[in-house]
C-alpha positions as CSV (number, residue, x, y, z in Angstrom):
1,M,-39.9,-42.7,40.9
2,V,-37.0,-41.5,38.7
3,G,-36.5,-37.8,38.5
4,I,-35.7,-36.1,35.2
5,I,-33.2,-33.2,35.4
6,E,-34.1,-30.5,32.9
7,R,-31.1,-29.0,31.1
8,K,-30.8,-25.3,31.4
9,L,-30.3,-23.1,28.4
10,S,-26.9,-21.3,28.6
11,K,-27.4,-17.5,28.7
12,S,-23.9,-17.1,27.4
13,A,-24.9,-19.0,24.3
14,I,-27.9,-16.7,23.8
15,W,-25.7,-13.6,24.1
16,C,-23.1,-15.1,21.8
17,R,-25.6,-15.4,19.0
18,R,-27.4,-12.1,19.8
19,L,-24.2,-10.1,19.5
20,A,-23.0,-11.8,16.4
21,V,-26.4,-11.3,14.7
22,F,-26.5,-7.7,15.8
23,A,-23.1,-7.0,14.3
24,I,-24.3,-7.7,10.8
25,P,-26.7,-4.7,10.4
26,Y,-24.3,-2.7,12.6
27,F,-21.4,-3.0,10.2
28,L,-23.7,-2.7,7.1
29,T,-25.1,0.6,8.5
30,T,-21.7,2.0,9.2
31,I,-20.4,1.1,5.8
32,I,-23.5,2.6,4.0
33,M,-23.4,5.8,6.0
34,Y,-19.8,6.3,5.4
35,R,-20.1,5.7,1.6
36,L,-23.0,8.2,1.6
37,D,-20.7,10.8,3.4
38,K,-22.9,10.8,6.5
39,L,-19.9,9.9,8.6
40,T,-16.4,11.3,8.8
41,Y,-13.4,9.0,8.6
42,S,-12.8,9.3,12.3
43,Q,-16.4,8.5,13.2
44,A,-16.3,5.5,10.8
45,I,-13.1,4.2,12.4
46,E,-14.6,4.6,15.9
47,L,-17.7,2.7,14.9
48,L,-15.7,-0.1,13.3
49,A,-13.6,-0.3,16.5
50,F,-16.8,-0.6,18.6
51,G,-18.0,-3.3,16.2
52,F,-14.7,-5.1,16.8
53,I,-15.4,-5.1,20.5
54,I,-18.8,-6.5,19.9
55,L,-17.3,-9.4,18.0
56,I,-14.8,-10.1,20.7
57,L,-17.5,-10.1,23.4
58,S,-19.5,-12.6,21.3
59,I,-16.4,-14.9,21.1
60,L,-15.9,-14.6,24.9
61,F,-19.5,-15.5,25.5
62,A,-19.0,-18.5,23.2
63,G,-16.1,-19.6,25.3
64,R,-18.1,-19.3,28.5
65,A,-21.0,-21.2,26.9
66,M,-18.7,-24.1,25.9
67,V,-17.5,-24.4,29.4
68,Q,-21.2,-24.5,30.6
69,L,-22.1,-27.1,28.0
70,W,-19.2,-29.3,29.0
71,N,-19.3,-28.9,32.8
72,E,-23.0,-28.4,33.5
73,G,-24.6,-30.1,30.5
74,A,-26.4,-26.9,29.5
75,K,-28.2,-26.5,26.3
76,G,-27.3,-24.0,23.5
77,G,-24.7,-25.8,21.5
78,K,-26.2,-24.7,18.1
79,K,-26.6,-21.1,19.2
80,T,-22.9,-21.1,20.4
81,I,-21.6,-22.6,17.1
82,F,-23.7,-20.3,15.0
83,G,-22.6,-17.2,16.9
84,L,-19.0,-18.2,17.1
85,S,-18.8,-18.9,13.4
86,L,-20.5,-15.7,12.5
87,S,-18.2,-13.6,14.7
88,L,-15.1,-15.3,13.4
89,M,-16.2,-14.7,9.8
90,M,-16.7,-10.9,10.5
91,L,-13.4,-10.7,12.3
92,T,-11.5,-12.0,9.2
93,P,-11.1,-8.5,7.6
94,F,-9.7,-7.2,10.9
95,L,-7.2,-10.0,11.0
96,V,-6.2,-9.4,7.4
97,F,-5.5,-5.7,8.2
98,A,-3.5,-6.7,11.2
99,V,-1.3,-9.0,9.1
100,Q,-0.9,-6.3,6.5
101,A,0.0,-3.7,9.2
102,M,2.9,-6.0,10.3
103,R,3.9,-6.9,6.8
104,Y,4.0,-3.4,5.2
105,P,5.7,-0.2,6.3
106,P,3.6,2.6,8.0
107,I,3.4,4.9,4.9
108,N,0.5,6.3,2.9
109,D,2.2,7.8,-0.2
110,V,3.8,5.5,-2.8
111,S,5.3,6.4,-6.2
112,T,7.2,4.6,-9.0
113,N,9.6,7.6,-8.9
114,I,10.4,8.1,-5.2
115,F,13.0,10.8,-5.8
116,S,10.8,13.1,-7.8
117,P,7.2,11.8,-7.5
118,P,4.6,13.2,-9.9
119,D,2.9,16.2,-8.5
120,F,-0.9,16.2,-7.8
121,S,-2.8,19.0,-9.5
122,A,-4.1,22.1,-7.7
123,K,-7.7,20.6,-8.0
124,T,-6.6,17.4,-6.2
125,L,-4.9,19.3,-3.5
126,D,-7.9,21.6,-3.0
127,I,-10.1,18.5,-2.6
128,R,-7.7,17.0,-0.1
129,R,-7.7,20.2,1.9
130,A,-11.5,20.5,1.8
131,K,-11.8,16.9,3.1
132,G,-9.6,17.8,6.0
133,V,-6.9,15.4,5.2
134,L,-4.6,14.9,8.2
135,P,-1.1,16.5,8.3
136,F,0.8,13.3,7.8
137,N,-1.1,12.8,4.5
138,D,0.3,16.1,3.2
139,V,1.4,15.0,-0.3
140,E,2.9,18.5,-1.0
141,A,5.7,17.6,1.5
142,G,6.8,14.8,-0.8
143,I,8.4,11.5,0.2
144,D,11.1,11.7,2.9
145,E,14.2,9.6,3.0
146,D,12.9,7.0,5.4
147,E,9.8,6.5,3.3
148,M,12.0,6.1,0.2
149,T,13.9,3.3,1.9
150,D,10.7,1.6,3.0
151,I,9.2,1.8,-0.5
152,L,12.3,0.3,-2.1
153,L,12.5,-2.6,0.4
154,A,8.7,-3.3,0.7
155,Y,7.7,-2.8,-2.9
156,P,10.5,-3.9,-5.3
157,K,8.0,-4.5,-8.1
158,I,6.8,-0.8,-8.1
159,R,8.6,0.6,-11.1
160,S,8.0,3.1,-13.9
161,R,7.4,1.8,-17.4
162,R,9.0,2.9,-20.6
163,Y,7.3,2.0,-23.9
164,P,8.6,2.5,-27.5
165,A,5.4,4.2,-28.5
166,G,4.0,7.7,-28.8
167,P,2.2,9.4,-25.9
168,E,-1.1,9.3,-27.8
169,R,-1.2,5.5,-27.8
170,V,-0.1,5.2,-24.2
171,Y,-2.7,7.8,-23.1
172,K,-5.4,5.8,-24.8
173,A,-4.4,2.6,-23.0
174,V,-4.2,4.5,-19.7
175,S,-7.7,6.0,-20.3
176,K,-9.1,2.6,-21.1
177,I,-7.9,1.1,-17.8
178,V,-9.1,4.1,-15.8
179,K,-12.6,3.7,-17.4
180,E,-12.6,0.0,-16.7
181,R,-11.9,0.6,-13.0
182,S,-14.6,3.3,-12.8
183,W,-12.1,5.7,-11.3
184,S,-13.4,9.3,-11.2
185,I,-11.2,11.8,-13.0
186,T,-10.2,14.9,-11.0
187,D,-8.0,16.7,-13.5
188,I,-6.2,16.2,-16.8
189,R,-3.1,18.3,-17.6
190,G,-1.2,18.6,-20.9
191,L,-3.6,16.6,-22.9
192,T,-4.4,19.1,-25.7
193,D,-0.8,20.0,-26.4
194,A,0.4,16.4,-26.3
195,T,-2.3,14.7,-28.5
196,D,-4.0,17.2,-30.8
197,D,-2.3,16.4,-34.1
198,T,-4.8,18.6,-36.0
199,K,-3.8,21.7,-34.0
200,A,-0.2,20.9,-34.5
201,K,-0.6,20.7,-38.3
202,T,-2.6,24.0,-38.4
203,E,0.1,25.8,-36.4
204,S,2.8,24.3,-38.8
205,K,1.0,25.7,-41.8
206,K,0.8,29.1,-40.3
207,K,4.5,29.2,-39.9
208,N,4.9,28.4,-43.6
209,T,6.5,25.1,-42.9
210,K,9.3,26.8,-41.0
211,K,10.5,24.3,-38.4
212,S,12.3,25.3,-35.3
213,K,13.8,22.8,-33.0
214,P,11.9,22.8,-29.7
215,A,13.9,23.4,-26.6
216,A,14.3,20.4,-24.3
217,V,12.5,20.7,-21.0
218,K,13.9,18.9,-18.0
219,N,11.3,17.0,-16.0
220,S,12.1,14.5,-13.3
221,G,15.6,14.2,-14.6
222,L,14.5,13.4,-18.2
223,E,14.8,15.3,-21.4
224,V,11.3,15.9,-22.8
225,A,11.5,17.4,-26.2
226,G,8.7,19.2,-28.0
227,V,5.7,17.6,-26.2
228,D,4.2,18.5,-22.8
229,D,3.7,15.8,-20.2
230,I,0.3,14.4,-19.7
231,L,-0.8,14.1,-16.1
232,L,-4.1,12.4,-15.2
233,D,-5.4,12.8,-11.7
234,V,-8.0,10.2,-10.6
235,V,-9.6,8.9,-7.4
236,S,-9.6,5.2,-6.5
237,S,-11.9,3.8,-3.8
238,T,-11.5,0.6,-1.7
239,L,-14.1,-2.1,-2.2
240,F,-16.2,-2.0,1.0
241,M,-15.6,1.2,2.9
242,A,-14.8,3.2,-0.2
243,F,-11.8,4.9,1.4
244,K,-10.4,7.3,-1.2
245,N,-6.9,7.2,-2.7
246,D,-5.7,10.1,-4.9
247,V,-3.8,8.8,-7.9
248,V,-1.7,10.7,-10.5
249,I,-0.5,9.1,-13.7
250,K,2.3,10.9,-15.6
251,I,2.9,10.2,-19.3
252,I,6.3,11.7,-20.3
253,S,7.2,12.0,-23.9
254,E,10.9,11.2,-24.7
255,E,12.6,11.3,-28.1
256,E,11.7,7.7,-29.1
257,N,9.8,6.4,-26.1
258,T,7.1,7.2,-23.6
259,L,7.7,6.9,-19.9
260,V,4.8,6.3,-17.5
261,E,5.2,7.2,-13.8
262,M,2.5,6.8,-11.1
263,R,1.8,7.9,-7.6
264,S,-0.9,6.9,-5.2
265,A,-1.7,8.5,-1.8
266,G,-4.4,7.8,0.7
267,R,-6.5,10.6,2.3
268,W,-6.8,9.1,5.7
269,G,-4.5,7.4,8.3
270,H,-0.8,7.0,8.4
271,H,-0.8,3.4,7.2
272,D,-2.2,2.3,3.9
273,F,-1.8,-1.5,4.6
274,G,-0.1,-1.8,1.2
275,E,-3.2,-0.5,-0.7
276,N,-1.3,2.3,-2.7
277,A,1.3,-0.2,-3.9
278,R,-1.4,-2.6,-4.9
279,I,-3.1,0.1,-6.9
280,I,0.1,1.0,-8.8
281,E,1.2,-2.6,-9.3
282,K,-2.2,-3.8,-10.7
283,F,-2.5,-0.7,-12.9
284,M,1.0,-1.1,-14.4
285,R,0.4,-4.8,-15.0
286,D,-2.8,-4.0,-16.9
287,L,-1.0,-1.3,-18.8
288,D,1.6,-3.8,-19.9
289,L,-1.1,-6.1,-21.1
290,N,-2.8,-3.3,-23.1
291,L,0.6,-2.4,-24.6
292,I,1.7,-6.0,-24.9
293,G,4.9,-6.6,-26.8
294,I,6.4,-3.1,-26.2
295,A,6.6,-2.9,-22.4
296,G,9.7,-2.3,-20.4
297,E,10.8,-1.1,-17.0
298,G,11.8,2.6,-16.7
């Protein structure tokens, strides 16, 4: 009588699939809770790190299961492949961030004008303080010399833009892009004085058409004559975790042109993985498209 040897199911294959499947609701719950402000940044990072460990364990179990499948003829090949594929897929964002961490400098405050970056408004600074932003994200301290060098070397495309158009037209284009991105506006400074033509005409009549040459005001090394700068403070969020980046867009009126400067700073962590530079680069590219034909680097 011929005996039939029953193949045993690999327990490692089972745990490989279990951990991979468990990681899906785990990460989704973490993301949703953080987006709903139920978790602090530190808590979210700790939970994501634990999730990373879960995925690594799943991959280790997959390796052990493959050895058992090969040497012992155990069952569980489909479970192993499924769990391994799922774990590797969820590990992809972690690998992307690892590559970006090596590629980009460890900074979290980027500006088109590194020597005199646009200042965030008092409202924006109050929000950052209320959120408990860490000391190394203190935008009031400015950008130090080492960070200036890093920005110049890592982000050569980050430049101000100068347009041969009035601040009103540029502001409309800026506002359009902000709206398209669904960025939340924190504060707007200088808008009334810079764009309200009706008010300007009324004041001109009151002065009985007496015109006085406005004094030039120095701002970031530029001569701004007769019109206040427009500064727009907005908040940008990353796609999945909704990590916040404070952005300020500065529209500077010159004699014949309008200069646009931009600054973006993350609220958390000392490394932005290139996110702030991407925000500025994409915004400036879209601004060029909206003002096509009149764009130029500052």
